[in-house]
C-alpha positions as CSV (number, residue, x, y, z in Angstrom):
1,M,45.0,-24.7,-57.2
2,H,41.6,-24.8,-58.9
3,W,43.1,-26.4,-62.0
4,D,44.3,-29.4,-60.0
5,R,40.7,-30.4,-59.0
6,P,39.2,-33.5,-60.6
7,P,36.4,-32.9,-63.1
8,S,33.0,-32.7,-61.5
9,N,30.6,-35.7,-61.7
10,P,27.1,-34.5,-62.7
11,W,25.6,-37.9,-61.7
12,L,27.1,-37.6,-58.2
13,K,25.4,-34.2,-57.8
14,L,22.1,-35.6,-58.9
15,W,22.5,-38.6,-56.6
16,S,23.2,-36.2,-53.6
17,L,20.2,-34.1,-54.5
18,F,18.0,-37.1,-54.7
19,W,19.0,-38.4,-51.2
20,S,18.6,-34.9,-49.7
21,I,15.1,-34.6,-51.1
22,F,14.3,-38.1,-49.9
23,A,15.6,-37.4,-46.4
24,L,13.8,-34.1,-46.2
25,G,10.6,-35.7,-47.4
26,G,11.0,-38.5,-44.9
27,L,11.5,-36.0,-42.1
28,T,8.4,-34.0,-43.2
29,L,6.2,-37.1,-43.4
30,G,7.6,-38.4,-40.1
31,G,6.9,-35.1,-38.5
32,M,3.4,-35.0,-39.9
33,A,2.8,-38.5,-38.7
34,W,4.1,-37.6,-35.2
35,A,2.0,-34.5,-35.1
36,R,-1.1,-36.5,-36.3
37,R,-0.5,-39.0,-33.5
38,E,0.0,-36.3,-30.9
39,L,-3.1,-34.4,-32.0
40,A,-5.1,-37.7,-31.9
41,A,-3.9,-38.4,-28.4
42,I,-4.7,-34.9,-27.3
43,D,-8.2,-35.1,-28.9
44,N,-8.8,-38.4,-27.1
45,S,-7.8,-36.9,-23.8
46,L,-10.0,-33.8,-24.0
47,P,-12.9,-33.5,-21.6
48,D,-16.5,-33.4,-22.9
49,P,-17.1,-29.7,-24.0
50,S,-20.8,-30.1,-23.2
51,E,-19.8,-30.0,-19.5
52,L,-19.0,-26.3,-20.0
53,L,-22.6,-25.1,-19.6
54,T,-23.0,-26.9,-16.3
55,Y,-19.6,-26.2,-14.9
56,A,-19.3,-24.5,-11.4
57,R,-15.7,-24.7,-10.0
58,G,-15.6,-25.4,-6.3
59,G,-12.2,-24.2,-5.4
60,T,-11.9,-21.6,-2.6
61,I,-9.3,-19.6,-0.8
62,T,-9.5,-20.1,2.9
63,I,-8.0,-17.5,5.2
64,K,-7.3,-18.8,8.7
65,A,-6.3,-17.0,12.0
66,A,-3.3,-18.0,14.1
67,D,-5.6,-20.4,16.2
68,G,-6.7,-22.2,13.0
69,S,-10.2,-20.7,12.9
70,I,-11.6,-19.6,9.5
71,L,-11.7,-15.9,9.0
72,Q,-13.0,-15.9,5.4
73,Q,-13.5,-18.2,2.5
74,I,-13.3,-16.7,-1.0
75,G,-14.4,-18.7,-4.0
76,D,-15.5,-18.3,-7.6
77,V,-19.2,-18.8,-6.7
78,T,-21.3,-15.7,-7.1
79,H,-25.0,-15.5,-6.1
80,E,-25.8,-13.3,-9.0
81,K,-25.2,-14.7,-12.5
82,L,-25.3,-12.4,-15.4
83,D,-27.7,-13.1,-18.3
84,L,-26.3,-12.0,-21.6
85,D,-29.7,-10.4,-22.6
86,D,-29.4,-8.1,-19.5
87,T,-25.8,-7.2,-20.2
88,P,-25.1,-3.7,-21.5
89,T,-23.9,-3.8,-25.0
90,Q,-20.9,-1.5,-24.3
91,L,-19.8,-3.9,-21.5
92,I,-19.6,-6.8,-23.9
93,Q,-17.9,-4.6,-26.5
94,A,-15.3,-3.5,-23.9
95,F,-14.3,-7.1,-23.2
96,L,-14.2,-8.0,-26.9
97,A,-12.1,-5.0,-27.7
98,A,-9.7,-5.8,-24.8
99,E,-9.4,-9.6,-25.3
100,D,-10.9,-10.8,-28.7
101,H,-12.4,-8.3,-31.1
102,R,-12.6,-11.1,-33.8
103,F,-14.7,-13.3,-31.5
104,Y,-17.6,-13.7,-33.9
105,E,-15.2,-14.5,-36.9
106,H,-13.0,-17.3,-35.7
107,D,-13.6,-21.0,-34.8
108,G,-12.0,-20.8,-31.4
109,V,-8.5,-20.1,-32.5
110,D,-7.6,-16.8,-34.1
111,Y,-4.6,-17.4,-36.4
112,Q,-4.3,-13.7,-37.3
113,A,-4.1,-12.7,-33.6
114,I,-1.4,-15.4,-33.0
115,A,0.6,-14.2,-35.9
116,R,0.3,-10.5,-34.8
117,A,1.3,-11.4,-31.3
118,A,4.3,-13.4,-32.5
119,V,5.6,-10.5,-34.6
120,T,5.0,-8.0,-31.7
121,N,6.8,-10.2,-29.2
122,W,9.7,-11.0,-31.6
123,R,10.2,-7.3,-32.3
124,A,10.2,-6.4,-28.6
125,R,12.2,-9.4,-27.6
126,A,9.7,-9.8,-24.8
127,W,6.3,-11.3,-24.1
128,L,4.0,-8.3,-24.6
129,E,1.0,-9.8,-26.3
130,G,-0.9,-13.1,-26.4
131,G,-3.1,-14.5,-29.1
132,S,-5.6,-16.5,-27.0
133,T,-9.3,-16.0,-27.8
134,L,-12.1,-15.8,-25.3
135,T,-12.9,-19.4,-26.0
136,Q,-9.4,-20.5,-25.3
137,Q,-9.4,-18.5,-22.1
138,L,-12.7,-20.1,-21.1
139,A,-11.3,-23.6,-21.9
140,R,-8.3,-22.9,-19.7
141,M,-10.5,-21.6,-16.8
142,V,-12.8,-24.6,-16.8
143,F,-10.8,-27.6,-17.9
144,L,-7.1,-27.0,-18.0
145,T,-4.2,-25.8,-15.9
146,Q,-2.1,-22.6,-16.2
147,D,1.1,-24.4,-17.1
148,L,3.1,-22.6,-19.9
149,T,3.8,-25.7,-22.0
150,L,3.4,-26.5,-25.7
151,E,1.1,-29.5,-24.8
152,R,-1.2,-27.3,-22.8
153,K,-1.4,-24.7,-25.5
154,L,-2.3,-27.4,-28.1
155,R,-4.9,-28.9,-25.8
156,E,-6.3,-25.4,-25.2
157,A,-6.6,-24.7,-28.9
158,R,-8.2,-28.1,-29.8
159,L,-10.6,-27.8,-26.9
160,A,-11.6,-24.3,-27.9
161,Q,-12.4,-25.5,-31.4
162,E,-14.5,-28.3,-30.0
163,I,-16.3,-25.9,-27.7
164,E,-17.1,-23.6,-30.7
165,R,-18.4,-26.6,-32.6
166,T,-20.9,-27.6,-29.9
167,T,-21.7,-24.3,-28.2
168,S,-23.1,-21.1,-29.5
169,K,-21.1,-17.9,-29.4
170,E,-23.7,-16.3,-27.0
171,E,-23.4,-19.2,-24.5
172,I,-19.6,-19.0,-24.6
173,L,-19.6,-15.3,-24.0
174,Q,-22.1,-15.5,-21.2
175,K,-20.1,-18.2,-19.5
176,Y,-16.9,-16.2,-19.9
177,L,-18.3,-13.1,-18.3
178,N,-19.6,-15.1,-15.3
179,L,-16.3,-17.0,-14.7
180,V,-13.4,-14.6,-15.5
181,Y,-11.3,-13.6,-12.6
182,L,-11.1,-9.8,-12.2
183,G,-9.0,-9.5,-9.0
184,S,-9.9,-8.7,-5.3
185,G,-11.8,-12.0,-5.0
186,A,-14.2,-11.1,-7.8
187,Y,-15.1,-13.8,-10.2
188,G,-17.3,-12.6,-13.1
189,V,-18.4,-9.1,-14.0
190,T,-21.4,-9.0,-11.6
191,D,-19.0,-9.6,-8.7
192,A,-16.5,-7.1,-10.0
193,A,-19.1,-4.4,-10.6
194,W,-20.0,-4.7,-6.9
195,V,-16.5,-5.1,-5.5
196,Y,-15.0,-2.1,-7.3
197,F,-18.0,0.2,-7.7
198,A,-20.9,-1.1,-5.5
199,K,-23.1,-1.3,-8.6
200,S,-24.8,-3.8,-10.8
201,P,-23.4,-4.3,-14.3
202,Q,-26.3,-2.3,-15.7
203,E,-25.3,0.7,-13.7
204,L,-21.7,0.9,-14.9
205,T,-20.4,3.9,-16.8
206,L,-18.3,3.5,-20.0
207,P,-15.0,4.2,-18.1
208,E,-16.0,1.7,-15.4
209,M,-16.8,-1.0,-18.0
210,A,-13.4,-0.4,-19.7
211,L,-11.6,-0.7,-16.4
212,L,-13.2,-4.1,-15.7
213,A,-12.5,-5.3,-19.3
214,G,-8.8,-4.4,-18.8
215,L,-8.4,-6.6,-15.7
216,P,-8.3,-10.2,-17.1
217,A,-4.8,-9.7,-18.7
218,A,-3.2,-9.2,-15.2
219,P,-5.8,-8.9,-12.4
220,S,-3.2,-8.0,-9.7
221,D,-1.0,-5.7,-11.8
222,Y,-4.0,-3.7,-13.1
223,S,-6.0,-3.7,-9.9
224,P,-7.2,-0.2,-9.1
225,Q,-6.8,-1.0,-5.4
226,V,-3.1,-1.9,-5.8
227,S,-1.9,0.2,-8.8
228,P,-4.3,3.0,-9.6
229,K,-2.0,4.5,-12.2
230,L,-1.5,1.2,-14.1
231,A,-5.3,0.5,-13.8
232,Q,-6.0,3.9,-15.4
233,Q,-3.5,3.4,-18.2
234,R,-5.0,-0.1,-19.0
235,R,-8.5,1.4,-18.9
236,N,-7.5,4.1,-21.4
237,T,-5.9,1.5,-23.6
238,V,-9.2,-0.4,-23.7
239,L,-11.1,2.7,-24.5
240,R,-8.8,3.6,-27.4
241,R,-9.1,0.0,-28.7
242,M,-12.9,0.3,-28.6
243,A,-12.7,3.4,-30.7
244,E,-10.3,1.7,-33.2
245,V,-12.6,-1.2,-33.8
246,G,-15.6,1.1,-34.1
247,Y,-17.5,0.3,-30.9
248,I,-17.4,3.9,-29.8
249,S,-16.5,7.2,-31.3
250,E,-13.2,9.0,-30.7
251,T,-15.1,11.7,-28.8
252,E,-16.7,9.2,-26.5
253,A,-13.3,7.6,-25.9
254,D,-11.7,11.0,-25.1
255,N,-14.5,12.0,-22.7
256,A,-14.2,8.6,-20.9
257,I,-10.4,8.9,-20.7
258,A,-10.7,12.3,-19.1
259,Q,-12.7,10.9,-16.2
260,P,-10.8,9.9,-13.0
261,I,-11.2,6.4,-11.5
262,A,-13.8,6.7,-8.6
263,L,-13.9,3.5,-6.6
264,N,-16.5,2.5,-4.1
265,L,-15.0,-0.7,-2.7
266,R,-17.1,-3.5,-1.3
267,L,-16.6,-7.2,-0.3
268,P,-17.8,-9.9,-2.7
269,K,-21.4,-10.9,-1.9
270,R,-20.8,-14.4,-0.7
271,L,-19.5,-16.2,2.4
272,E,-19.5,-14.7,5.9
273,V,-16.5,-12.6,6.7
274,R,-14.9,-12.2,10.1
275,L,-12.6,-9.3,11.0
276,P,-12.7,-7.8,7.5
277,Y,-10.1,-5.1,7.9
278,F,-7.5,-7.8,8.3
279,T,-8.8,-10.2,5.7
280,S,-9.0,-7.5,3.1
281,Y,-5.4,-6.6,3.8
282,I,-4.4,-10.3,3.4
283,Q,-6.2,-10.4,0.0
284,Q,-4.2,-7.4,-1.1
285,E,-1.0,-9.0,0.1
286,L,-1.6,-12.4,-1.5
287,P,-0.4,-11.6,-5.0
288,N,3.0,-10.7,-3.5
289,Y,3.5,-14.3,-2.6
290,V,1.6,-16.4,-5.2
291,S,0.8,-15.9,-8.9
292,D,-2.5,-14.7,-10.3
293,E,-3.0,-18.2,-11.8
294,E,-2.7,-19.9,-8.4
295,I,-5.2,-17.4,-7.0
296,E,-7.6,-18.0,-9.8
297,N,-7.3,-21.8,-9.5
298,G,-8.4,-21.5,-5.9
299,G,-8.0,-24.2,-3.3
300,L,-5.5,-22.1,-1.4
301,T,-5.2,-22.1,2.4
302,V,-3.7,-18.9,3.9
303,E,-2.5,-19.3,7.4
304,T,-2.1,-15.9,9.1
305,S,-0.6,-14.5,12.3
306,L,-3.9,-12.8,13.5
307,D,-4.9,-13.3,17.1
308,P,-8.8,-13.1,16.9
309,H,-9.0,-12.0,20.5
310,L,-6.6,-9.1,20.1
311,Q,-8.3,-8.2,16.8
312,E,-11.8,-8.1,18.3
313,L,-10.4,-6.1,21.3
314,A,-8.7,-3.7,19.0
315,Q,-11.9,-3.1,17.0
316,E,-13.8,-2.4,20.2
317,V,-11.1,-0.1,21.6
318,V,-10.9,2.0,18.4
319,R,-14.7,2.4,18.4
320,Q,-14.8,3.2,22.2
321,G,-12.0,5.7,21.8
322,V,-13.7,7.6,19.0
323,T,-17.0,7.4,20.8
324,R,-15.6,8.5,24.2
325,Y,-13.2,11.2,23.1
326,G,-14.1,12.0,19.5
327,W,-17.2,14.0,20.0
328,Q,-15.5,16.5,22.3
329,E,-12.1,16.6,20.6
330,G,-13.3,16.7,17.0
331,F,-12.1,13.5,15.4
332,T,-14.2,10.8,13.8
333,E,-11.8,8.0,12.9
334,G,-9.0,5.9,14.4
335,A,-6.7,3.0,13.6
336,L,-4.6,0.5,15.5
337,V,-1.8,-1.9,14.6
338,A,-0.3,-4.5,17.0
339,I,2.9,-6.3,15.9
340,D,5.1,-8.9,17.6
341,P,8.5,-7.2,17.3
342,R,10.3,-10.5,17.7
343,N,9.2,-11.8,14.3
344,G,7.3,-9.0,12.6
345,E,3.9,-10.8,12.7
346,I,0.8,-8.7,12.7
347,R,-1.4,-9.7,15.7
348,A,-4.1,-7.1,15.2
349,L,-4.9,-4.6,12.5
350,V,-7.9,-2.2,12.6
351,G,-8.3,0.4,9.8
352,G,-11.3,2.3,11.1
353,T,-14.4,2.4,13.2
354,G,-16.6,0.4,10.8
355,F,-15.7,-1.6,7.8
356,E,-19.4,-1.7,6.7
357,Q,-19.3,2.1,6.3
358,S,-15.8,2.5,4.8
359,Q,-13.4,-0.2,3.5
360,F,-10.6,2.4,3.4
361,N,-7.9,0.9,5.7
362,R,-6.4,3.8,7.7
363,A,-3.7,1.5,9.1
364,T,-2.2,0.5,5.8
365,Q,-3.5,2.9,3.1
366,A,-3.7,6.3,4.8
367,L,-0.6,8.5,4.5
368,R,-0.4,10.9,7.4
369,Q,2.3,13.1,8.9
370,P,3.7,11.4,12.0
371,G,4.8,14.5,13.8
372,S,7.0,13.9,16.7
373,T,6.7,10.1,16.6
374,F,9.3,10.4,13.8
375,K,11.7,11.8,16.3
376,G,12.2,8.3,17.5
377,I,14.0,7.6,14.2
378,I,16.0,10.9,14.4
379,Y,17.2,10.1,18.0
380,A,17.9,6.4,17.1
381,T,20.2,7.5,14.3
382,A,21.9,10.0,16.6
383,I,22.5,7.5,19.3
384,A,23.9,4.9,16.8
385,A,26.2,7.7,15.6
386,G,27.8,7.9,19.1
387,L,25.7,10.5,21.0
388,S,24.7,9.9,24.5
389,P,21.4,10.6,26.2
390,H,23.3,12.8,28.6
391,D,24.8,15.1,25.9
392,V,23.6,18.6,26.3
393,Y,22.0,20.7,23.5
394,E,20.9,24.3,23.7
395,D,17.2,24.9,23.1
396,V,17.4,28.5,21.9
397,P,16.3,30.3,18.7
398,Y,17.8,28.6,15.8
399,S,17.9,28.9,12.0
400,I,19.4,26.6,9.4
401,A,19.3,27.0,5.6
402,G,16.5,29.6,6.1
403,Y,14.4,27.3,8.2
404,Q,13.5,28.5,11.8
405,P,11.9,25.8,13.8
406,R,10.0,26.8,17.0
407,N,8.7,24.8,19.9
408,Y,5.1,24.5,20.8
409,G,4.1,27.6,22.8
410,G,7.1,29.5,21.5
411,G,9.3,29.1,24.6
412,Y,12.8,27.8,25.0
413,A,14.4,25.5,27.7
414,G,18.0,26.6,27.3
415,K,20.5,23.8,28.0
416,V,18.9,20.4,28.0
417,T,20.0,16.8,27.8
418,L,18.9,14.7,24.8
419,Q,17.1,12.5,27.3
420,N,14.9,15.4,28.5
421,A,14.6,16.9,25.0
422,L,13.0,13.7,23.8
423,A,10.8,13.3,26.8
424,E,9.4,16.8,26.3
425,S,9.5,16.5,22.5
426,I,11.5,19.7,22.0
427,N,11.6,20.6,18.3
428,I,14.7,22.7,18.0
429,V,16.9,19.9,19.5
430,A,15.5,17.4,17.0
431,V,16.3,19.7,14.1
432,K,19.8,20.3,15.5
433,L,20.3,16.5,15.8
434,L,19.3,16.0,12.1
435,A,21.8,18.8,11.1
436,D,24.6,17.2,13.1
437,I,24.0,13.6,11.8
438,G,23.1,14.4,8.2
439,F,20.3,13.3,5.9
440,E,22.0,10.3,4.4
441,P,22.5,8.3,7.7
442,T,19.0,9.3,8.9
443,L,17.2,8.1,5.7
444,E,19.2,4.9,5.7
445,V,18.3,4.1,9.3
446,A,14.6,5.0,8.6
447,Q,14.6,2.6,5.6
448,K,16.2,-0.2,7.6
449,M,13.7,0.3,10.4
450,G,10.8,-0.2,8.0
451,I,9.8,3.2,6.5
452,E,9.0,2.6,2.9
453,S,7.3,5.9,2.0
454,E,9.3,8.6,0.3
455,L,11.3,10.9,2.6
456,G,13.0,14.1,1.5
457,E,16.2,15.9,2.5
458,V,14.8,18.9,4.2
459,Y,15.1,19.9,7.9
460,P,11.3,19.6,8.7
461,L,11.9,15.9,8.3
462,A,13.0,15.9,11.9
463,L,9.5,17.0,13.0
464,G,7.6,14.4,10.9
465,A,6.9,16.5,7.8
466,F,6.7,13.5,5.4
467,E,3.6,11.3,5.3
468,V,3.8,7.6,6.3
469,T,1.4,4.9,7.3
470,L,0.6,3.7,10.8
471,L,1.9,0.3,9.9
472,E,5.2,1.7,8.8
473,M,5.7,3.7,12.1
474,T,4.6,0.8,14.2
475,R,7.1,-1.6,12.7
476,A,9.8,1.0,13.0
477,Y,9.3,1.1,16.7
478,G,9.1,-2.7,16.7
479,T,12.7,-2.5,15.5
480,L,13.7,-0.7,18.7
481,A,11.7,-3.2,20.8
482,N,13.6,-6.1,19.2
483,Q,17.0,-4.7,20.1
484,G,17.6,-3.0,16.7
485,Q,16.7,-6.0,14.6
486,H,14.0,-5.4,12.0
487,Y,11.6,-8.0,10.7
488,P,9.4,-7.0,7.8
489,S,5.8,-6.8,9.0
490,R,3.7,-9.6,7.8
491,G,0.3,-11.1,8.3
492,I,0.8,-14.4,6.3
493,R,2.6,-17.3,7.8
494,R,2.1,-20.0,5.2
495,I,0.2,-20.5,1.9
496,L,-0.8,-24.0,1.0
497,A,-2.0,-25.3,-2.3
498,A,-5.1,-27.5,-2.6
499,D,-3.0,-30.7,-2.4
500,G,-1.1,-29.5,0.7
501,T,2.0,-28.3,-1.1
502,V,3.6,-25.3,0.7
503,L,3.8,-22.4,-1.8
504,F,5.1,-19.9,0.8
505,D,6.5,-20.2,4.3
506,A,7.6,-17.0,6.1
507,Q,10.0,-19.0,8.2
508,D,12.0,-19.8,5.1
509,D,11.5,-16.7,3.1
510,I,11.7,-13.8,5.6
511,R,15.0,-12.8,7.2
512,P,15.6,-9.9,9.7
513,Q,18.0,-7.0,9.2
514,Q,20.0,-5.3,11.9
515,A,18.9,-1.7,11.5
516,I,20.9,-0.3,14.5
517,D,23.1,-2.0,16.9
518,P,21.6,-3.6,20.1
519,D,23.3,-1.1,22.5
520,S,21.8,1.8,20.6
521,A,18.4,0.2,20.6
522,A,18.7,-0.4,24.4
523,I,19.6,3.3,24.9
524,M,16.6,4.4,22.8
525,T,14.3,2.2,24.8
526,S,15.6,3.7,28.0
527,M,15.0,7.2,26.7
528,L,11.5,6.3,25.4
529,R,10.6,4.8,28.8
530,Q,11.2,8.3,30.3
531,V,8.7,9.7,27.7
532,V,6.1,7.5,29.3
533,D,7.3,7.8,32.9
534,S,7.6,11.6,33.1
535,G,7.1,13.1,29.6
536,T,4.4,13.6,27.1
537,G,3.4,9.9,27.1
538,R,2.3,9.7,30.7
539,P,-1.3,8.6,29.8
540,A,0.1,5.3,28.5
541,Q,1.5,4.2,31.8
542,L,0.8,0.5,32.8
543,D,1.7,-1.8,35.6
544,R,4.9,-2.7,33.8
545,P,7.7,-0.9,31.9
546,V,6.5,0.8,28.7
547,A,8.5,2.7,26.1
548,G,6.8,5.0,23.5
549,K,6.4,8.3,21.8
550,T,3.6,10.8,21.2
551,G,3.0,12.7,18.0
552,T,0.7,15.4,16.8
553,S,0.6,17.4,13.6
554,D,-0.5,20.9,12.9
555,N,-3.8,21.9,14.5
556,S,-3.9,18.4,16.0
557,R,-5.0,17.0,12.6
558,D,-3.2,13.7,13.5
559,L,-2.9,12.3,17.0
560,W,-0.4,9.5,17.4
561,F,1.0,7.2,20.1
562,I,3.3,4.3,19.4
563,G,4.6,2.3,22.3
564,Y,5.9,-1.1,23.2
565,V,6.7,-3.8,25.7
566,P,9.3,-6.5,24.7
567,Q,6.5,-8.8,23.4
568,L,4.2,-6.4,21.6
569,T,4.5,-3.1,19.7
570,V,1.2,-1.1,19.2
571,G,0.5,2.0,17.2
572,V,-2.6,4.2,17.5
573,W,-3.8,7.0,15.2
574,L,-6.8,9.3,15.6
575,G,-8.0,12.0,13.2
576,N,-10.4,12.8,10.4
577,D,-10.4,11.4,6.9
578,N,-10.8,14.9,5.4
579,N,-7.7,16.1,7.3
580,A,-9.8,18.6,9.4
581,P,-8.2,19.9,12.6
582,T,-9.2,18.4,16.0
583,Y,-9.3,19.8,19.5
584,G,-7.3,16.9,20.9
585,S,-3.8,16.0,21.8
586,S,-1.6,12.9,21.4
587,G,-2.3,12.2,25.1
588,T,-5.7,10.9,23.8
589,A,-4.0,8.5,21.5
590,A,-1.9,7.3,24.4
591,R,-5.1,6.7,26.5
592,V,-6.6,4.6,23.7
593,W,-3.3,2.7,23.5
594,R,-3.5,2.0,27.2
595,L,-7.1,0.8,26.9
596,F,-6.0,-1.8,24.4
597,M,-2.7,-2.8,26.1
598,A,-4.2,-3.2,29.6
599,E,-6.5,-5.9,28.3
600,A,-4.1,-7.4,25.7
601,L,-1.3,-8.0,28.2
602,Q,-3.5,-9.7,30.8
603,G,-1.9,-13.1,31.5
604,M,1.3,-12.2,29.7
605,A,4.4,-12.3,31.9
606,I,6.2,-9.0,32.6
607,A,9.3,-9.0,30.5
608,E,12.2,-6.8,31.3
609,F,13.8,-4.5,28.7
610,P,17.5,-4.9,28.0
611,S,19.7,-3.1,30.6
612,L,21.4,0.2,29.7
613,P,24.9,-0.5,28.2
614,D,28.0,1.2,29.3
615,L,27.8,4.6,27.6
616,T,31.5,5.3,27.7
617,F,32.9,2.2,26.1
618,R,30.3,1.1,23.6
619,T,31.1,0.4,19.9
620,I,29.9,3.1,17.5
621,T,28.3,1.6,14.4
622,L,27.2,4.7,12.4
623,K,29.2,7.6,11.0
624,P,27.4,10.9,10.8
625,K,27.6,12.9,7.6
626,P,26.5,16.4,8.3
627,E,26.0,18.8,5.5
628,E,27.0,22.4,5.6
629,P,23.8,24.3,4.7
630,E,24.1,27.2,2.3
631,T,23.7,30.6,3.7
632,P,20.2,31.8,2.6
633,P,19.6,35.2,1.2
634,T,18.3,37.8,3.7
635,P,14.5,37.2,3.9
636,E,12.1,39.9,3.1
637,P,9.9,41.1,6.0
638,R,6.9,38.8,6.5
639,Q,3.4,40.0,7.1
640,S,1.6,39.1,10.3
641,G,-0.4,35.9,9.8
642,D,1.9,34.3,7.1
643,D,2.6,30.7,7.8
644,W,6.3,30.5,6.8
645,Q,7.5,30.0,10.3
646,L,5.6,27.0,11.4
647,T,5.2,26.0,15.1
648,W,5.6,22.3,16.0
649,G,5.6,20.8,19.4
650,D,3.8,18.6,21.9
651,R,0.6,20.0,23.1
652,P,-0.5,19.8,26.7
653,L,-1.9,16.5,27.8
654,A,-5.3,18.0,28.7
655,P,-7.2,19.0,25.5
656,P,-8.1,22.7,25.5
657,S,-11.7,23.7,26.1
658,R,-14.0,24.5,23.2
659,S,-15.0,27.9,24.5
660,A,-15.6,30.7,22.1
661,S,-12.8,32.8,23.4
662,G,-10.9,34.2,20.5
663,N,-13.8,33.8,18.1
664,S,-14.3,37.5,17.8
665,Q,-10.8,38.0,16.3
666,K,-11.0,38.6,12.6
667,Q,-9.0,36.0,10.7
668,P,-6.9,37.0,7.7
669,D,-8.3,36.5,4.2
670,R,-7.4,33.4,2.3
671,E,-5.6,33.5,-0.9
672,T,-5.4,30.8,-3.6
673,R,-2.6,28.3,-3.2
674,D,-0.1,27.9,-6.0
675,R,-1.3,24.9,-8.0
676,A,2.2,24.3,-9.3
677,L,3.5,23.2,-5.9
678,E,3.1,19.4,-5.5
679,Y,3.5,17.8,-2.1
680,G,7.0,16.5,-1.4
681,T,9.0,18.4,-4.0
682,E,11.9,20.5,-3.0
683,E,10.1,23.7,-4.0
684,Y,7.1,22.7,-1.9
685,F,9.2,22.4,1.3
686,R,11.2,25.5,0.5
687,R,8.1,27.6,0.4
688,R,6.1,25.8,3.0
689,Y,8.8,25.9,5.7
690,G,10.3,29.2,5.0
691,L,13.5,28.1,3.3
692,D,13.3,30.9,0.8
693,P,11.9,34.5,1.0
694,A,8.2,34.6,1.0
695,P,6.7,35.1,-2.5
696,S,5.3,38.5,-3.5
697,E,1.8,37.1,-2.8
698,P,2.2,34.9,0.2
699,V,0.0,31.9,1.0
700,R,-2.0,32.6,4.1
701,D,-3.0,30.0,6.6
702,W,-4.0,29.7,10.3
703,E,-1.3,29.8,12.9
704,A,-0.2,26.4,13.9
705,T,-0.1,27.4,17.6
706,P,-2.5,29.6,19.5
707,S,-1.0,32.9,20.6
708,A,-0.5,33.7,24.2
709,S,-3.9,35.4,24.3
710,E,-5.6,32.5,22.5
711,S,-5.4,29.5,24.8
712,D,-8.5,28.0,23.2
713,P,-7.9,27.3,19.5
714,I,-10.9,27.1,17.2
715,L,-11.6,25.2,14.1
716,P,-11.1,27.3,11.0
717,P,-13.8,27.5,8.4
718,K,-13.7,25.2,5.4
719,K,-10.8,26.1,3.2
720,E,-11.4,27.3,-0.4
721,I,-7.8,26.9,-1.4
722,F,-6.3,24.2,-3.6
723,I,-4.8,21.2,-1.8
724,P,-3.4,18.2,-3.7
725,E,-5.6,15.2,-3.2
726,A,-5.0,13.5,0.2
727,L,-1.8,15.5,0.7
728,E,-2.7,18.6,2.7
729,T,0.3,19.6,4.8
730,L,0.1,19.3,8.5
731,E,2.0,21.9,10.3
732,G,2.2,21.2,14.1
733,E,3.4,18.4,16.2
734,L,3.2,16.9,19.7
């Protein structure tokens, strides 16, 4: 009870308070003494800040081929230094707004910014904002490491204050603008203005200045090459910040924000570059394996899988193919990818006819409809689900969920085996297979085989309606060549730091995945061999067994051939950047493929494909999941010339002549495309492929296949209808 307690002793309380204050004071004084000693030690270890003005870091990134030869060296040395007097005022203001708007008010450390960042990060329970000044960033670039430690931050702050004490603000700002890393191998704003826009800093527009100013925070994340949407969001944030601090008006900010990002990509103006389509791809891939800080520090050696002989051969073959066939068949560009299917290594990668004219990589960046090459995935799924190449399907008029596929030329073969249906690329059988197997297993197999682009659950998927890259399709066929085992495609073998430390080793980090079972892969290879032996891929025949598949989209806009031997898988694409129709066929792509392979395989032993397994007693590894399609409403009558029933199919191997026959026929008038329809949505495919009744004002387009009286298709005039950027639908297929 409280009345049982002894009376309190006031002297004891005073004595306890005295010792508490004494201990706290001792700890405070001890802490201050420790901090003073630590700061003194840090100050004594700091480099001479006067070296800042003469600093030129020598670290480089060296990219090597598989034979050890140097393909490219990338460093922070630029031949064009920026003088602050020649720098546009708004460019300086953009960087200050983005990184340090109180630059002219602090002594190297902005305590207000540190406090603001601490509060923001504490509230968000995440690291969203930093408080480093431009001077601190410059100190870190020149003298320090990127380690996230308290000691490094203290050294950075003290060094920044020393730099401010001995160096003018203008000298600090000029050095920063010439050294800051802005992604894509660009060090300094002069480099970056050239790399992203092919301009000098003086020629940049306000939105372009803001884009560059937004890059230092995260050069890889905000790179307009890698993440255009994030880059635009970051640019707009910088513009709003410029308006907030009074550098520009709200109207100027709104006008700049409304402008799209228009890149004009170039290589940095420095060291000699060999085989730039591949080296530029490696630079884009590098941030996936090492940090921005490690890239900025330099000194890296990147060992790649590229075979220089095959790359030079591929470049020459693509140029020859476009020169030899393009003028008469109406295409102006091509791309080629060669992969070792046994490990996923890229042996050659060509993204166009000339890197000097266009840095756009059509092998890795261009999304195009693969047409009938996608049937390889449809059939692989069907075989893995237990079907046999000898199973018989009926090639007759067919409709499912309102979609009525047709074969090229409009004819039907009647009863046909899957083997022959694939060899002749019969469309109706491919759609029936997709219906029997189901979307879920098909999409799962596609993903496991290396397709990363988005695919949808509509039946035109069977005919290659969704856009993918050449690299994706090539590695998918590499999975078949490697007995169903998929390796992610890669061009980097190892990355070494300046001291020789291994930062990344593909042998340790990359593991294969069994996409389909080996027996199913062997059956598919046997079926794809017949495509080359007696089907649409005959122009790809070599002096050894070859498996492969042709593909052509509507009006021959895309010409594909992807084929393989056990040691090498190669994909070829031909077409036009503006998606214009061609006069060619996929047989032309097969001929270009053969030009490359005939030389590439010289001296390489003929390897046999796996033998065909017992079709009766094999293990089935995949369960089909067909979906019962809903019965569509009775369609309204369609007017002649409407494009709701698209024709897909392999074109004849010989390209049609360019005679004027049929030119006299009057084509139907064009009508404006519904702008609300975005490529890839369910509504888009419903309307585009006739899954619903035609709207009251149908979209008109040219027939995908010439009629019986029009054996010589002609190029339609330039369209005046709306087409989402880079996503015009291709309607036909080889």
